[in-house]
Residue, then its C-alpha position, 0 to 999 in steps of 0.5 A: m089689162a092688169a097683168s098678174a104678178l107672174l106675168n109681170i115677172m115674165i115680161k120683165a125677164a123677156q124685155k131685159a133679155g131683148r134689150a141685150l139682144t138689141r145691143d148685140f144686133g147692132e154689131i151684126e152688120n160689122l160681123q157679117v163682113s168679118r173673116k170669122g163671121p157672126a155665128d160664134f157671136v150669135s151663139n154667145a148672144d143667145r146664151n147670154a139672153e137665156e142666162i138673163i131670163h133664167d136668173e130673173l125667173l129663178k130670183a122670182r120663183p126659185t122652186y120652179s123648173f126650167l125647160m130651155e133651148e140652150g140649157g135644157e131641163i132643170k128640175g125644181e122643187d115645185g113639181q107643178h110649174r115649169w118655165i119654157i124658154d126660147p131666149l132668141d127665137g129667129t136665130t137665123n134672122f138675127l144672124h143675117g141682120i133681119p130684124l124679126f126675132a123674139s125673146c119668149i117665155a111660157l109658164e106650164r102648170n101641171g102640163e098646161i100652158v097658162a101664161s106666155v110672153i113674146y117680146n120683139p125688141i126691134m119693133e118694141e112689141t110685147f105680146t102676152a096671154e094668160r089662160g082665160g084672160g085674153a091675148w094682148l099687145d103691149g097690155r093695151k090692145r086686145l088681140r083677135v085672130a082675123g075673121r076671113k072665111k075663105l082660103v083664097d082671101c087668106v095670107a098664110s105663114a109657113g115654116i120651111n125649115s126641115r133638116s131631113a130629105a123626107g121633111t123637105a119633100r113633104e114641105i114642097k108637096q104642102l106648098a104645091r098643094i096650098a099655094p094655089s088655094v090661098g092669097g099668099i104665103r109668107r116665111i117670117g122665120s120665127p115660130c113664136l112671131d108667126l103665132a103672135w102675128l096669127a093672134a094679132g090678125r096680121v096673118d090668117l094661117y100658119w103651119e110648120a113641123e119639126l118644132s121644139p116645145w119652146d118654139v110653140a108653147p109661148g105662141i099657142l096660148l096667144v092664138r087660143e086666147a085670141g079666139g083661134f084654133v091650133t092643132d097638130f097635122s092630125g087635128r089633135d091637141k099635141s102641138v107643143w110636144n110633137g112640134e106640128v102646128v096648124g093654126g087659124n080661125e075655126v073655119v080656115q084652120a079646118a080648111l088648111l088642116k084638110q089640105l095638109k091631110a090630103v098631102g099626107 
């Protein structure tokens, strides 16, 4: 795949941040056993990665706006384009030395996500998508969602991350309802990688709630460009902004959505 100039800018920024995270990740094992613990170190790694991405993108497109996990929203002069950035998606994994995390960027144009990059530096995998151009792994392998048609044959990835008692109760009900219907449930710990792996056919289904735009925007385009379907829990196209994600191919996504609606 020949990437556009904009996508190449995004790839360069995500990979540069990812290399910095890889160096920091090498220090986590030592910090785990220190008295202070690694939490402050990880916060600094997160902010440093975001700064790298911000500076690279600002240099290339100085008039674009930003929406960032750490730095919040920065208005640009352009008025049409906005970068949506998660410099370290999978922070808890990173904190505990689990090598599943990513640097992620989406480009929003007039309210629509038109390009995205998800870079897993430990596995050295770069997932990319442009609207109408398909989803790709490392620019060489075209991605397609898995084609399984029955829930019982599917492996689902679920987000178990509620910060409220009501949310936790809902997640328990969802798991109790869905677990007997599918072939297995996994918890990856990085929403962007959940969506990237869904696009790659590594998992068949994914659902989660209480997410932020930077958790959803980079991956949702990948899934759709890989032939998949993503909605919120009500079946609407509002996942980026209300933080609810239900994804899969057309058949099993509809079946999973039906199960989730039954839980309420």
